[in-house]
N, C-alpha and C positions, 0 to 999 in steps of 0.2 A: 274644341279640338285643338291640339297642338299642331303647328305646321310641320311637314316632313323636312328632314335635312337634305339638302342637295349633296350629291356624292362627294364633291370636293370639300365641303364643310365637314362631313362626317369623317373623311380621311384625316383631315387636320385635327379633328376632335380626338381621334385615337392616337395621333402623333403626339398631342399634348400629354396624354397619359403615358406614352412611351418615354417622353422627355423627363417626366417627373418620377418615373419608376425608380431610377438609380438615386434620385434625391431622397425619396422615401426610404430606400434601403440604407443609405448613409445615415439618415436621421435616427434610425433605430439601432443600427450597428454601433454607433457611437455611445448610445445609451446602454445597450445590452452588455457590451464588453466589461463595463464596470462591475456588473453582478457576477459574471463568470470568472473574473480575475481577482476576486476579493481577497483570497488567501495571500497571493503574491503582493498585492498592494498594501495589505495590512502589515506584512512582514517588512516591507521597505519603508513604511511610514509608521513607526512604532507609537506615535502619540495618538493613534486611533485605539482607544483603550478598551472598548467593549462593543457588544452588538447594538446597543442603543446609539453609540457614536456612529457606527456604520449606517444604521437606520436614518440618522440625521443627515449623513452625506447623501443618501438616496433621496431623502425628503426635501432637502434644500433645492435640488434641481426642480422638483415638481412644484414647490411653492412659488418659486420665481417664475417658472413657466406658466403656472396657472394665473398668477396676478397680472402678468403682461399679456396673456392671450386675448382678452377683450380689446386691449389697445391695439394689438397686432391685427385683429380682425377689423377693427374700425379703420385703421390705416389702409388695409387691403380693400375695404369697401369704398374708400374715398379716393385712393390714389391707384397707381398701376400695380396690379397683382403680379405682373411679370417682374418688376423691380423689387417688390417686397420679397418674392420667392428667392430670387438670385442673391439679394443682399443678405437674407437670412442664411442661406447655404454658405456663402463666403465667410460670414462672421463666425458661425458656429464651427466651421472647419478650422479656423485659426485657433479657437478656444480648445478644440479637440487636440490640436498639435501641442498647445501649451499644457494640457492635462498630462501629457507624457513627460513633462519636465518639473512637476510639482515636487516639493520636498517635505511638506508638513500637512497635518490635518487641516489647519485653517486655510492653507493655500489650496488644498483639494476642495474644501467647501466653497471657496471663492470661485474656483474654476467651474464647479458644477452649477453655481448660481448664475454665472455668466453664460454658461451653456443653456440654461433654462431661458434666460432673457433673449438670446439670439434665436433659439428654436421656436419661441412662442409665436413668431411671425409666420412660420411656414405652413402648418397644417390648415389653419382657417383659410389662408389665401389659396392654397393648392386645391382644397376640396371645393371652394367656391368657384375657382376657375374651371375645374373639371365639370362642375354642375352647369356652368354657363355654356360650355361647349356641348355637353350632353343633356339637352333639354327635353328629350323624348323618352322612348322606352329602352334606352341603353344606360340610364343613369346609375342604377345599382351595380350593373356589371362594370362600368367604368370606374366607379369608386372602389369596387372590389378588387379590380386589377391593380389600382394604385396601392391599396392596402396590402396586396400580395408582396409588393416591394418592401413594406414594413416587416412582414413576416420573414422574408428571406434575410433581411438585415438582422433580425433576431436570431435566425438559424446560424448565420455566420458568426454572430456574437457569441453563440453557444460554444463554438469551437475555439474561442479566444483563450479559454483556459489552457489548451494545449500550447498556444503561442506564449502565454505567460510562463509556462513551465519550461519552455525551450531555453537552454543556456545561450543559444546564438541570437535570440531575439528578445523576448521578455515583454512585459506589459507596457513599458515606456515606448518601445519600438512600435507596438500595435497602434497606440494612440497617435503617435507622430505621423505614421504612414497614412492612416485614414484621414487625418487632418489635411495633409498635402493633396490627397486625391480629391477631396471636396473643393479645395481652393482652385484647383486646375479645372474641374468640371463646371464651375460657376461661369467661366468665360464663354464656352459654346452654348450653354443654357441661355444666357442673356441674349445671344445673337439669334437663337432659333425660336424662343418662346414669344408668343404674341398675345396681347389682350384682344378680346372681341371689340370691334369698332362699334361704338354706340352713336346713334343719331343725335342731333342737337336736342330734339325733344326728349329722348331717353336720358341724356345727360342732365338736362334741366330737372326732369322728374326725379332722378336719383338724388340730386343735390337738395331738392325741396323735401323729399321724404326722409333724408338723413337727419333732419332737425329733430324729429320725434322718435328717433331710432330706439334709444335705451328705454324710454317710457313705453313705447309701443311693444317692445319685447317683454318687458317685465310685467305688463298688464295683460299679457296673452296667456290665457288658461292653458292652452296646449303647450306653449313654450315652457311654462313652469313644470308641467308634467314631464316634458322632455328632459329638463334639467335633472329631475329626480331619477328618471329612467337611465340617463347617461351616467349618472354618478354612482348609484348603488352597486350595479354589477362591476363597474370599473374598479372599485376598491379591491375586490377579489382578483381582478385581472392584474392589477399592479403588484399585489403580493405574490401571485403565482409567477409573474415575470421576474421580479426582483429577488425573491427569496427562495424560489424552488431549487436553484443550483445548490445553495447552502443546505437546504432541508435534506435533499437527497444525499449530499456528501456526508452529512452527519449521521443520518438514519441508516444508510446502507454501506457506510465505510468505503465510499468511492473516492477516487482521485479527483482533483480539481477539473481536469479535462473531461473525464467520463461523466461527472456530475453535471457539468454544463451542457454537454450534448444530450444527456438523458432528459434534462429538465426543459430544454429548448427545442430540440429537433422535432420530436414527435408532436408536440402541441402546435408548433408553427406549420408543419406539413398538414396537420388536420385543419388548421385555420385556413390555409390556402384552398383546400378542398371545400371547406365551409363557405368561403366567399364565392367560389365558382358556382356551387349548388344554390346557395342562398341568393346570390345576385341574379342568377338566371330565373329561379323560382319567383323572386319578387317582381322582376320586370314582366314576366308572363302573367302573374297573378294580378298585376295592375291593369291588364287589359280587361279583367272581369270586374274588379272592384278597386276603388281608390284607397282601400285599406289593405291592399295586397302586401305592401312593404311592412306594415305594422304586424300583420299576421305572421309573416316570415320571421321577423325579428323575435316575436313572442315564442316561436318554435325554438329559436336559439336559447332563449332563457330557460325553457323546459329542459333542454339538454344539460344546462348548468347543474341541475339538482343532483342527479346521480353522480355526475363528475366530481363535484366538490365533496360529497360524502365519501367517494372512493379514494380521493387524494388524501383526505384527512384520516382515514382508517386503514390505509394500505399497510399490509403486513409484509409485502414483498415488493421488490422493484418493479416487477411486471404488472402488478395491480396498480401501482402508482402511475406507471406509464399509460395503462389503459384509461385511467381516470383523466389524465392529461389529454389524451386523444379525444375523448368525448367532450371535454372542456373546449378544446380547440375548434371542433366542429361547431359547437354552439356559439363561440366567439366570432367565427366567420359570419354566421347568419346575422349576428348582432352588429358587427362592425361595418359591414358593407351597406347597411341600411340607415345608419344614423343621419348622415347628411341628406340622403334622399327623403327621409321622413321630415327632417327640418325644412327642406324645400317645399313641403306640402303645407306647412303651417306658418311660415314667415315670408315676407316679401323678398324678391330677388336681391334688392339693394341692401338687405339686412343680413344676408346669410353668413358672411365671414365674421361679422360682429357677433351674430347669434352663436356660431360655433365657438368663437372665442370665449363667450360667457359659459358655454358648456364646459370648456376646458378649465376655466377659472374654478368652477365649483367641483367638477369631477376630479381633476388632477390634484387640486389642493387637498381634497379628502383622501385621494390616493397616497399623497405624501404623509398625511397623518396616519394612514393605514400602515405604511411601511414602518414608521416610527413606533406605532403601537404594537405591531407584530413583533418587532425586535424586543420591546419592553416586556411583552407578555411571555416571550420565550425565555428572557432572562429570569422571569418569575416561574418558569417551568410549567406554564399552562399548556395542556396537551393539544396536539394538532387537531384531533377529532372534534374538540370543543370549538376551536377557532374556525375550522372549515365547515362545521355544522351550522354555525351562525351565518357564514357566507351563503350557505344553501338556503337558509330561511330568507335572507335578503333577496336572493334570486327569485324565489317564489313570489314575494311581494312585487317584484319588478314585472312579472307577467301581468298582473292586474293593472299596474300603472300604465304600461304601454297600450293595453287594450282600451284604456280610457281616453286616449288621444283621438281627436276627431279632425281629419284633414279638412281644410277649407279651400274653396275655389280661388285660385290665383288667376290673374290676368294671363291670357294665353301667351306663351313664350314663342318667340320667333327665332329663325336661324340667325346666328351672329354674322355680321358683315366681315368681309376680309379686306 
């Protein structure tokens, strides 16, 4: 049995989520703006020659982010997660500001690569810190609330197309302003965020167990299955997030702003609903079986199937939006349970590194997915074929997650203050 959290510890546990909520929002706002302001950026940077070039811009962020994620997780497992989180926010915010001042394709690629490097340290550290504070039956809801910040960032990013079209602002102003907001917020975040205090014995145990960390993770059958499960649906998720504004703009003759809002707003609102329902369902289901989070996540994958077919075959904007709403609900079920499931199959001292490895594989494949999607569209491959293949991958993922078997971990105790 896990020990119950004292009221003061639980209050601070939720305060941690509140502190990280705007960081998660900025993390994905900075990313999403690039997709929704594509037309304006390509117009101002003429040496972006074709869709494959734009896919490379999208992909270079993911490849850098992915490669550095395990290192970011390892640093967070060995050092202060508080410092890793605030340092990441400060650095990527400076890069966001610089993105508003680039003048060439190669400079934009460099900025996106540096953005990937700096952001790679945040998500593994943040989710591990939340999981340390929420060690009982609030873990899926806490992670889900944090992910809601991500979805709101994507929603705001969906409106960035209007900002890019504004003669008084433009895409450069949007990047510069968001960068400055992040730099300023890093200061109070560092002052208010705290790492749980570990006993001498816990610190010594963590140091000893870190020696076999990578080998222990990569020889863990459940963790290998988790890598596959995290990666396969994520490819479709990245393509929907990065390419859907452009897909809707071209297919339904929408303006840049309307396409961005249609592609982002509905799916992210549905994702917020999905994490609330999925997180609550998973936490309650865990009281009956330790596979409750796995079953909840599998339900999310089942929702992917009709959603992806609907998006690929949509003849009207309304049908495409309906597909995106169903996709968002399924994504919420999936997203709020990835770290909680990881907590059931790896040691607490390995969680940030484990999530970093998930990012390494999942997001690097997502980067190749962005590039491949652009290349396939240049060759005029139909959307229904591409999204039909994604639906097949989602069906396979249902079977993969159901093969994961949680293992008993040493009982977690309330963090000291």
